[in-house]
TISEMI-878285 format. One line per field, with one value per residue: residue number from 1; residue in one letter; x negated, y negated, z negated of N, C-alpha, C in turn. Coordinates in steps of 0.05 Angstrom, whole numbers, plus 32768, in hexadecimal, padded with zeros to 4 digits. Example, Ala and Ser with C-alpha at 12.3 -4.5 7.8 and 13.67 -1.06 7.14 Angstrom:
BEGIN
n [1,2];
res [a,s];
nc1 [7EF8,7EFF];
nc2 [8072,802D];
nc3 [7F64,7F72];
cac1 [7F0A,7EEF];
cac2 [805A,8015];
cac3 [7F64,7F71];
cc1 [7EF8,7EFE];
cc2 [8042,7FFF];
cc3 [7F64,7F63];
This chain:
BEGIN
n [1,2,3,4,5,6,7,8,9,10,11,12,13,14,15,16,17,18,19,20,21,22,23,24,25,26,27,28,29,30,31,32,33,34,35,36,37,38,39,40,41,42,43,44,45,46,47,48,49,50,51,52,53,54,55,56,57,58,59,60,61,62,63,64,65,66,67,68,69,70,71,72,73,74,75,76,77,78,79,80,81,82,83,84,85,86,87,88,89,90,91,92,93,94,95,96,97,98,99,100,101,102,103,104,105,106,107,108,109,110,111,112,113,114,115,116,117,118,119,120,121,122,123,124,125,126,127,128,129,130,131,132,133,134,135,136,137,138,139,140,141,142,143,144,145,146,147,148,149,150,151,152,153,154,155,156,157,158,159,160,161,162,163,164,165,166,167,168,169,170,171,172,173,174,175,176,177,178,179,180,181,182,183,184,185,186,187,188,189,190,191,192,193,194,195,196,197,198,199,200,201,202,203,204,205,206,207,208,209,210,211,212,213,214,215,216,217,218,219,220,221,222,223,224,225,226,227,228,229,230,231,232,233,234,235,236,237,238,239,240,241,242,243,244,245,246,247,248,249,250,251,252,253,254,255,256];
res [m,r,d,a,y,y,f,i,s,d,v,h,l,g,l,e,s,k,e,k,e,k,l,k,v,k,v,l,l,q,f,l,d,d,i,k,l,d,a,k,e,l,f,i,v,g,d,l,f,d,y,w,i,e,y,k,y,v,i,p,k,g,h,y,k,v,l,s,k,i,s,e,l,i,d,s,g,i,k,i,t,y,l,a,g,n,h,d,f,w,r,g,d,y,f,e,e,e,f,g,i,k,i,s,d,k,p,i,e,k,t,i,e,g,r,k,l,y,i,h,h,g,d,g,l,a,y,n,d,t,g,y,k,i,l,k,k,i,l,r,n,k,g,s,q,f,f,y,s,l,i,h,p,d,i,g,i,w,l,a,k,k,t,s,h,t,s,r,g,y,t,s,e,k,d,y,g,e,k,d,g,l,r,d,y,a,m,l,k,c,d,e,g,y,d,y,v,i,m,g,h,r,h,f,p,v,k,m,e,s,q,k,s,p,g,r,t,y,f,n,l,g,d,w,m,y,h,f,t,y,a,v,f,r,n,g,k,m,n,l,m,r,y,y,d,l,k,t,n,e,f,i,n,e,t,l];
nc1 [81AE,8176,8147,8117,80D1,809B,805F,8026,7FE9,7FAA,7FB4,7F98,7F9C,7F8D,7F62,7F5F,7F68,7F8F,7FBD,7FC4,7FC8,7FF7,801D,8015,8024,8059,806F,8064,8082,80B6,80B8,80B5,80E4,8108,8100,8115,8148,814B,811F,80FD,80CB,808F,8051,8014,7FDD,7FA8,7F7E,7FA1,7F95,7F60,7F36,7F33,7F2B,7F26,7F1E,7F1B,7F3F,7F4C,7F65,7F63,7F73,7FB2,7FDF,8011,8046,8049,803D,8067,8092,8085,808E,80C4,80D7,80C9,80E9,811A,811C,80FA,80C3,807D,8040,7FFB,7FC2,7F7E,7F54,7F19,7F11,7F23,7F05,7EFA,7F23,7F4F,7F7E,7FA9,7FD1,7FEB,7FFE,801B,803E,8048,802E,8004,7FC2,7FA4,7F65,7F57,7F65,7FAA,7FD6,8013,8055,808D,80D0,80C4,8099,8053,8028,7FEB,7FC6,7F98,7F6C,7F43,7F10,7ECA,7ECB,7EBB,7E8A,7E43,7E46,7E29,7E11,7E3D,7E55,7E30,7E31,7E65,7E65,7E44,7E61,7E8F,7E7E,7E80,7E59,7E41,7E6D,7E75,7E47,7E4F,7E7C,7E69,7E5B,7E6F,7EB5,7EC3,7E95,7E8F,7EBF,7EB9,7E8C,7EA2,7EC8,7EA8,7E8A,7EB3,7EC6,7E9B,7E9A,7ECD,7EC7,7EA0,7EBB,7EE4,7EC7,7EAD,7E9A,7EBD,7EC1,7EB6,7EAB,7ECE,7ED2,7EFD,7F29,7F18,7F13,7F49,7F60,7F4B,7F65,7F99,7F96,7F8F,7FC1,7FE0,8017,801B,7FE8,7FD1,7FB3,7F8C,7F62,7F46,7F5D,7F7A,7FB3,7FC5,7FDF,7FDB,7FE1,7FD0,7FAA,7F9E,7FC2,7FFE,8030,801F,8006,7FDA,7FDA,7FC6,7FCC,7FC1,7FC0,7FD0,7FC0,7FB8,7FD7,8005,801E,803D,8050,8089,80AC,80E2,811B,80FD,80D9,80A1,8093,806D,806B,8073,8078,8076,8068,802F,8020,804E,8067,8093,80C3,80C6,80C8,80C0,80B9,807B];
nc2 [7FE9,7FEB,8017,8028,802F,800D,8011,7FF1,7FE1,7FC2,7F96,7F6A,7F31,7EF8,7F09,7F13,7EFC,7EC1,7ECE,7F06,7F04,7EE8,7F0C,7F36,7F1C,7F11,7F46,7F59,7F35,7F42,7F77,7F6E,7F53,7F7B,7FA1,7F88,7F97,7FC8,7FCE,7FDB,7FD5,7FBC,7FD2,7FB7,7FD0,7FBC,7F8E,7F69,7F39,7F26,7F0D,7EF2,7EBD,7E93,7E52,7E25,7DFC,7E07,7E30,7E62,7E49,7E4E,7E86,7E7A,7E89,7EBF,7EBF,7EA1,7EC4,7EEE,7ED5,7ECE,7F03,7F11,7EED,7F03,7F2E,7F58,7F7E,7F72,7F91,7F8B,7FA9,7FA2,7F9E,7FAC,7F7B,7F57,7F3C,7F0B,7EEB,7EB9,7E9F,7E97,7EB9,7ECF,7EA1,7E86,7EAC,7ED4,7F04,7F36,7F49,7F87,7FA2,7FD6,801C,8030,8053,8072,8087,809B,80AA,80DC,80ED,80ED,80BA,80A5,806E,804F,8023,8037,8027,802F,8065,8083,80AF,80A4,806D,804B,8018,7FF5,7FFC,7FE5,7FB0,7FA3,7FA1,7F75,7F4A,7F49,7F39,7F0B,7EE3,7EE0,7ECE,7E9C,7E7E,7E81,7E61,7E2F,7E21,7DFA,7DFC,7E00,7E17,7E44,7E62,7E6B,7E8C,7EB8,7EC9,7ED8,7F02,7F25,7F34,7F51,7F7B,7F92,7FA4,7FCB,7FF0,8000,8019,8042,8085,80B7,80ED,8133,8131,8110,80E1,80C6,80E7,8116,8105,80F8,812B,8142,8124,8133,8168,815F,8154,812C,8119,80FA,80DB,809D,8074,8041,801C,803E,8032,8053,807B,80B1,80EF,8122,8160,8180,81BC,81DB,81CA,81CF,81A5,8177,813A,8114,80D2,80A5,8062,8049,8011,7FCB,7FB7,7FD6,8005,7FFB,8013,8030,8046,8064,806F,8093,80AE,80D7,80E7,80DE,80BB,80B2,807C,805D,801C,7FFA,7FFC,7FF2,7FFA,7FFD,7FD0,7FD0,7FD2,8008,8029,8061,80A4,80C1];
nc3 [7F51,7F29,7F30,7F45,7F4F,7F6A,7F91,7FA9,7FCD,7FDF,8004,8014,801E,8044,8060,8099,80DE,80ED,810A,80FF,80C8,80C2,80D5,80B0,8080,808C,808F,805C,803C,804D,803A,8002,7FFB,8008,7FDE,7FB4,7FAB,7F8F,7F6E,7F32,7F1D,7F38,7F4C,7F59,7F73,7F73,7F99,7FB4,7FCA,7FF8,7FE1,7FA0,7F78,7F41,7F29,7EF0,7EFC,7F2F,7F64,7F98,7FD9,7FFB,8009,7FF6,8004,7FF7,7FC0,7FAE,7FBA,7F98,7F67,7F6C,7F6B,7F36,7F19,7F25,7F05,7F0D,7EF9,7EFF,7F07,7F08,7F1D,7F19,7F52,7F7A,7F93,7F71,7F4A,7F2C,7F04,7EEA,7EBD,7EDC,7EF6,7ECA,7EAD,7ED4,7EEB,7EC6,7ECB,7EB6,7EC1,7EC9,7EB9,7EB3,7EC1,7EC7,7E9E,7E9F,7E8D,7EAF,7EB1,7E9B,7EB8,7EBF,7ED0,7EEF,7EFD,7F27,7F45,7F64,7F70,7F69,7F62,7F8D,7FA8,7FA3,7F97,7F77,7F7B,7F81,7F4E,7F2C,7F3F,7F33,7EFB,7EF4,7F0E,7EF0,7EC0,7E8A,7E83,7EB6,7ED3,7EBC,7ECC,7F03,7F06,7F04,7F36,7F6E,7F7F,7FB7,7FCD,7FAC,7FB5,7FEC,7FEC,7FD0,7FF4,8020,8009,7FFC,802F,8041,801C,8025,8059,8051,8032,8056,807E,8066,8063,804A,804F,8041,800B,7FE5,7FB6,7F9D,7FA7,7F8E,7F59,7F50,7F53,7F26,7EFF,7F09,7EF8,7EC3,7EB2,7EC7,7EEE,7F1C,7F3F,7F50,7F7F,7FA2,7FCC,7FF3,8023,8043,804B,8020,800C,7FE0,7FC4,7F87,7F85,7F5A,7F35,7F45,7F61,7F49,7F5F,7F89,7FA0,7FD1,7FDE,800E,803B,804A,807A,80A6,80A0,8081,8053,8019,7FD6,7FB6,7F7B,7F65,7F45,7F2B,7F52,7F7E,7FB9,7FF5,8021,8062,8076,80A1,80E7,8107,813C,815B,814B,8128,80F2,80CA,809B,8088,806D,805E];
cac1 [81A2,8159,813D,8100,80B6,808D,8042,8018,7FCE,7F99,7FC0,7F82,7FA5,7F78,7F4B,7F5F,7F6F,7FA9,7FD3,7FC7,7FD1,8013,802C,8012,8035,8075,8077,8064,8099,80CE,80B7,80BB,8101,8117,80FF,8125,8162,814B,8105,80FB,80B0,807C,8035,8000,7FC7,7F8F,7F77,7FB6,7F86,7F46,7F26,7F42,7F19,7F31,7F10,7F2D,7F54,7F4D,7F6A,7F60,7F88,7FC2,7FEF,8028,805F,8048,803F,8083,80A3,8080,809C,80E1,80DC,80C8,8101,8131,811B,80E7,80A8,8067,8028,7FE5,7FAA,7F68,7F44,7EFD,7F11,7F30,7EF1,7EFA,7F3E,7F54,7F98,7FBE,7FE7,7FFA,800B,802E,8052,804C,8022,7FEA,7FB2,7F95,7F4B,7F54,7F7A,7FC3,7FE4,802F,8068,80A7,80E3,80B7,8082,803B,801A,7FD1,7FC3,7F7D,7F67,7F32,7EF5,7EB6,7ECE,7EAF,7E6F,7E2E,7E4F,7E1B,7E0D,7E56,7E59,7E1E,7E3B,7E7E,7E5E,7E39,7E76,7EA4,7E71,7E88,7E43,7E3F,7E84,7E71,7E34,7E5C,7E90,7E5A,7E59,7E86,7EC9,7EC2,7E7F,7E94,7ED4,7EAD,7E7B,7EB3,7ED5,7E94,7E84,7ECB,7EC7,7E86,7EA3,7EE3,7EBC,7E92,7ED0,7EF2,7EB5,7EA1,7EA1,7EC3,7EBA,7EC0,7EA7,7EDD,7ED2,7F17,7F3A,7F0F,7F1B,7F66,7F67,7F45,7F7A,7FB1,7F91,7F91,7FDD,7FEE,8027,8014,7FD0,7FD6,7F9B,7F8A,7F46,7F3C,7F6A,7F86,7FC7,7FC0,7FF0,7FCE,7FE9,7FBA,7FAC,7F9D,7FDA,8013,8044,8012,7FFE,7FCA,7FE3,7FB7,7FE0,7FBB,7FBB,7FE3,7FB2,7FBB,7FEA,801D,8029,8042,805D,80A0,80B5,80FF,8128,80EA,80C9,8091,8090,805B,807B,8068,808D,8075,8057,8020,801E,8068,8071,80AE,80C7,80D0,80CE,80C3,80AA,8064];
cac2 [7FF6,7FEB,8031,802F,8024,800B,800F,7FE8,7FD9,7FBB,7F84,7F59,7F18,7EE5,7F17,7F15,7EE5,7EB4,7EDE,7F1E,7EFD,7EDF,7F25,7F44,7F0E,7F16,7F61,7F5B,7F26,7F53,7F8D,7F64,7F4D,7F95,7FAF,7F79,7FA4,7FDE,7FD1,7FD6,7FCC,7FBD,7FD4,7FAF,7FE1,7FAF,7F81,7F5B,7F25,7F2F,7F03,7EE1,7EB1,7E7B,7E40,7E1B,7DEC,7E0D,7E4B,7E62,7E3D,7E60,7E9C,7E6E,7E98,7ED9,7EB9,7E98,7EDC,7EFD,7EC7,7ED3,7F1E,7F10,7EDF,7F14,7F43,7F6E,7F7C,7F76,7F99,7F87,7FB7,7F94,7FAE,7FA2,7F60,7F47,7F3A,7EF4,7EDF,7EAA,7EA5,7E8C,7ECB,7ED2,7E89,7E7E,7EC0,7EE7,7F1D,7F3C,7F5A,7F9B,7FAA,7FF2,802D,8030,806C,806B,809C,8092,80C0,80F5,80F2,80DF,80AD,809A,805A,8046,8018,804A,801D,803B,8082,8091,80B9,8092,8052,803F,7FFB,7FE7,7FFD,7FD1,7F96,7F9F,7F98,7F59,7F37,7F47,7F2F,7EF0,7ED1,7EDC,7EBE,7E80,7E71,7E7E,7E4B,7E15,7E1C,7DEC,7E0F,7E05,7E2A,7E5D,7E71,7E74,7EA3,7ECE,7ED2,7EE6,7F1B,7F37,7F3F,7F66,7F92,7F9F,7FB3,7FE3,8003,800B,8029,8057,80A0,80C6,8109,8149,812A,80F8,80DD,80BE,80FF,8129,80FA,80FA,8146,8147,8118,8145,8180,8156,8153,8115,8122,80EA,80C9,8089,8063,8032,8019,804C,8026,8069,8088,80CD,80FE,813B,816F,818F,81D9,81E7,81C2,81CA,8191,815E,812F,80FB,80C0,808D,8050,803E,7FF4,7FBB,7FAB,7FE8,801A,7FF0,8029,802C,805D,805D,8084,8090,80C7,80EB,80F0,80CA,80BE,809F,8071,8049,8007,7FEC,8009,7FDC,8000,7FF6,7FB7,7FD5,7FD9,8024,8033,807E,80B4,80CF];
cac3 [7F3A,7F2A,7F27,7F55,7F49,7F83,7F8E,7FC1,7FC8,7FF5,8018,801C,8029,804A,806D,80B6,80EE,80E7,8116,80F0,80AD,80C5,80D7,8096,806C,8094,8088,803F,8031,8052,8027,7FE7,7FFC,8007,7FC4,7F9F,7FA8,7F7C,7F60,7F15,7F19,7F4F,7F45,7F6D,7F6A,7F7A,7FB2,7FC2,7FD9,8000,7FCB,7F8E,7F65,7F35,7F17,7EDB,7F08,7F4C,7F6D,7FB5,7FEA,800B,7FFD,7FE8,8008,7FE8,7FA3,7FA9,7FBA,7F7F,7F52,7F70,7F61,7F19,7F10,7F29,7EF1,7F14,7EEC,7F11,7EFA,7F1A,7F15,7F27,7F65,7F7D,7F9D,7F5C,7F35,7F1A,7F02,7ED2,7EB1,7EEF,7EFA,7EB1,7EA6,7EE9,7EF1,7EB0,7ED3,7EAB,7ED3,7EBA,7EC4,7EAE,7ECC,7EB8,7E99,7E9A,7E90,7EBA,7EB4,7E93,7ECA,7EB7,7EE6,7EEA,7F13,7F28,7F60,7F72,7F74,7F57,7F60,7FA4,7FA3,7FAC,7F94,7F60,7F80,7F7A,7F31,7F20,7F47,7F24,7EE0,7EF6,7F15,7EDB,7EA8,7E84,7E88,7ED3,7EDC,7EB3,7EDE,7F1D,7F04,7F07,7F53,7F78,7F88,7FD4,7FD2,7F9E,7FC3,8005,7FE6,7FC9,800D,8030,7FFB,7FFF,804A,8042,800B,8032,8070,8047,8029,806D,808F,8056,806A,8032,8056,8030,7FEF,7FDF,7F99,7F94,7FA8,7F79,7F3F,7F4E,7F4E,7F0A,7EEF,7F0B,7EE7,7EA7,7EAB,7ED4,7F04,7F33,7F3D,7F65,7F84,7FBB,7FD2,800B,803B,8053,803B,801B,7FF9,7FDD,7FAC,7F7A,7F88,7F3F,7F26,7F59,7F5B,7F41,7F79,7F8D,7FB5,7FD6,7FE9,8029,803B,8059,8090,80BD,809B,8075,8044,7FFD,7FC9,7FA6,7F68,7F60,7F3D,7F24,7F69,7F8B,7FD6,8003,8037,8075,8079,80BB,80FB,8115,8159,8169,813F,811E,80D6,80CB,8080,8089,805B,806A];
cc1 [8184,814E,8124,80E7,80A6,806F,8036,7FFB,7FC1,7FA7,7FAB,7F8B,7F8E,7F60,7F49,7F65,7F8A,7FC0,7FD9,7FD1,7FEE,8025,802C,8025,8052,807F,8078,807B,80B3,80CF,80BF,80D9,8111,8117,810E,813F,8162,8132,8108,80DF,80A0,8060,8024,7FE6,7FAC,7F8E,7F8F,7FAA,7F6B,7F31,7F38,7F2E,7F25,7F1C,7F24,7F44,7F58,7F53,7F67,7F78,7F98,7FD2,8008,8041,8060,804B,805B,8096,809E,808E,80BA,80E8,80DD,80E1,811A,8131,8109,80CC,8093,804E,8011,7FCC,7F93,7F5A,7F28,7EFB,7F1F,7F1E,7EF6,7F16,7F3F,7F6F,7FAF,7FD6,7FF8,800A,8021,8045,8058,8041,8007,7FDC,7FA2,7F7B,7F46,7F6A,7F93,7FCF,8001,8041,8083,80B9,80D6,809F,806A,802C,7FFF,7FCB,7FA8,7F78,7F56,7F15,7EE2,7EB7,7EC2,7E93,7E5B,7E37,7E42,7E17,7E26,7E5A,7E48,7E28,7E54,7E78,7E53,7E4F,7E8B,7E98,7E78,7E72,7E3F,7E55,7E81,7E5E,7E3F,7E6F,7E83,7E57,7E72,7E9B,7EC8,7EAC,7E85,7EA9,7ECA,7E9C,7E8C,7EC0,7EC1,7E8D,7E9B,7ECC,7EB2,7E8F,7EBA,7EDA,7EAE,7EA6,7EDD,7EE1,7EA9,7EAC,7EA4,7EBD,7EC6,7EBE,7EB4,7EE0,7EEE,7F2A,7F32,7F16,7F39,7F6E,7F61,7F5B,7F94,7FAE,7F93,7FAE,7FEC,7FFD,8020,7FFC,7FD1,7FBD,7F9F,7F6D,7F3C,7F47,7F75,7F9A,7FC2,7FD5,7FE5,7FD6,7FD2,7FBF,7FAC,7FB6,7FF1,8028,8038,8003,7FEE,7FD5,7FCF,7FC9,7FDA,7FB6,7FD2,7FD5,7FB7,7FD2,8004,802C,802C,804E,8075,80A7,80D2,810A,8113,80D7,80BA,808F,807C,806A,806A,807E,808E,8061,8049,801F,8037,8073,808E,80AE,80D4,80D7,80D3,80B1,8093,8062];
cc2 [7FF6,8004,803A,8021,8024,8006,8006,7FE1,7FD0,7FAC,7F72,7F40,7F05,7EF0,7F11,7EFB,7ED9,7EC4,7EF7,7F19,7EF5,7EF8,7F34,7F37,7F12,7F31,7F64,7F4D,7F36,7F6A,7F84,7F5D,7F66,7FA2,7FA0,7F87,7FBA,7FE1,7FCA,7FCB,7FCF,7FBE,7FCC,7FBC,7FD6,7FA3,7F77,7F46,7F30,7F24,7EF1,7ED7,7E97,7E6C,7E35,7E0C,7DF2,7E2A,7E4B,7E57,7E52,7E73,7E92,7E7F,7EB2,7ED3,7EB0,7EB0,7EEC,7EF0,7ECC,7EEF,7F1E,7F03,7EF0,7F2C,7F5A,7F69,7F81,7F7B,7F98,7F95,7FAC,7FA8,7FA2,7F87,7F4D,7F42,7F23,7EE7,7ECF,7EB2,7E9C,7E9F,7ECF,7EB9,7E81,7E92,7ED4,7F03,7F20,7F4F,7F6D,7FA2,7FC8,8002,802D,804C,8066,8084,8091,80AA,80DB,80FC,80E1,80D4,80A2,8088,804D,803A,802B,8041,8029,8059,8092,809A,80A5,8075,8043,8021,7FEB,7FE6,7FE8,7FB5,7F8F,7F95,7F7C,7F45,7F34,7F3E,7F12,7EDB,7ECB,7ECA,7EA1,7E72,7E6E,7E66,7E30,7E0D,7E0D,7E00,7E15,7E19,7E45,7E6E,7E7B,7E8C,7EBC,7EDA,7EE2,7F01,7F2F,7F43,7F55,7F7F,7FA1,7FAF,7FCC,7FF8,8010,801E,8040,8072,80B1,80E4,811D,8143,810F,80F4,80D6,80D6,8112,811F,80FD,8117,814E,813C,8128,815D,8179,8153,813C,8120,8114,80D9,80B7,8076,8053,8033,8026,8040,803C,8078,80A7,80D7,811A,8148,817F,81AD,81E7,81E1,81BB,81B7,8177,8154,8116,80EC,80A9,807B,8045,8021,7FE6,7FAA,7FBB,7FFC,8011,8006,8022,8045,8053,8075,807F,80AC,80DD,80F4,80D9,80D0,80A9,8097,805F,8035,7FFB,7FFA,7FF4,7FE1,7FF8,7FDC,7FBA,7FDB,7FF5,8030,8051,808C,80C2,80EC];
cc3 [7F3D,7F1E,7F36,7F4C,7F62,7F7E,7FA9,7FBA,7FE2,800C,8024,802B,802D,8058,808B,80C4,80E6,80F2,8107,80D4,80AD,80C6,80BC,8081,8072,808B,806A,8032,8035,803F,800B,7FE5,7FF9,7FEC,7FAE,7F99,7F92,7F6B,7F42,7F0F,7F33,7F44,7F5D,7F64,7F76,7F96,7FC2,7FD4,7FE2,7FED,7FBA,7F79,7F5B,7F26,7F03,7EE7,7F25,7F51,7F8B,7FC4,7FF8,7FFB,7FEF,7FEB,7FF8,7FCA,7F9C,7FA8,7FA1,7F68,7F54,7F65,7F42,7F0D,7F12,7F15,7EF7,7F06,7F00,7F01,7F0E,7F0E,7F26,7F3A,7F67,7F8A,7F89,7F44,7F21,7F1A,7EE8,7EC7,7EC3,7EF1,7EE0,7EAA,7EBA,7EED,7EDA,7EB8,7EC5,7EBD,7EC2,7EC8,7EC1,7EBB,7EBA,7EB6,7E91,7E9E,7E99,7EBE,7EAF,7EA4,7EC1,7ED0,7EDD,7F02,7F11,7F43,7F71,7F76,7F5F,7F55,7F77,7F9C,7FAF,7FAB,7F7D,7F63,7F79,7F5C,7F23,7F26,7F37,7F08,7EDF,7EFA,7F00,7EC0,7EA3,7E89,7EA6,7EDD,7ED4,7EC6,7EFA,7F1D,7F07,7F24,7F5C,7F84,7FA6,7FDB,7FC5,7FAC,7FDE,8001,7FDF,7FE2,801D,8023,7FFE,801A,804D,8033,8019,804A,8067,803F,8041,807D,8080,805E,8051,8036,8043,8012,7FE9,7FC1,7F8E,7F93,7F91,7F5D,7F3B,7F47,7F31,7EF8,7EF1,7EF9,7ECA,7E9F,7EB7,7EEC,7F1E,7F2E,7F55,7F67,7F9E,7FC4,7FEC,8025,804E,8042,8038,8007,7FF7,7FC2,7FA1,7F7E,7F6D,7F2F,7F39,7F4F,7F52,7F5A,7F78,7FA4,7FB8,7FE7,8005,8027,804A,806E,80AA,80B9,8090,8065,8026,7FF1,7FB9,7F94,7F61,7F59,7F38,7F3A,7F75,7FA9,7FE1,801D,8049,807B,8095,80CD,810B,8133,8168,815F,8136,8100,80D6,80B0,807F,8075,8069,8060];
């Protein structure tokens, strides 16, 4: 019975060494195989790839196994929704034409089984993130993308990869401290009436209930580089889960 909704973010395929990427892909493929049993919809909440850039006739090399598995899930009747993250700036129509996946550039509001969900990658919400907000407007500008498209794909994709590595490092090392813009924004959304606010971007799993609105909860999905965490909504309830333990190299699939 397909009655579950799954949420993952920040896999950053293509980021790490061949050995680490091989493990990451292995774990991700196993996860996607497992959810085929009961998934109704899979939400990819940004940054599946460490960089994704398409030219008219060129897409980044690699990721065949993951893309093939995504196609398999769709063919089996599972809907996949992709919310763009900060590493998903420049996309063509490849995902829509090849898989039927439409990518959303805006936060998603969805009601499931009477529960209101607000889904946001989380980029641009951290305090003192003005530089990123300006960069985002530039990179998603159609004019900027046109001029970038004139660069040879080998150079353009190399530049995208280099920039993504820098951005990912900045996100991972950012000290959110007491003033966490993602958390504060999520709490505001809870107070507005959303039962579950779901984000990624921080690369650290979080489950936090609103003090002003008991029962309404903020979930940060963590990542698939160090934590291998995800969320699942089933029977009116959301749980934050860890699928794989990197320290013990074991599949655990436990509730956090």
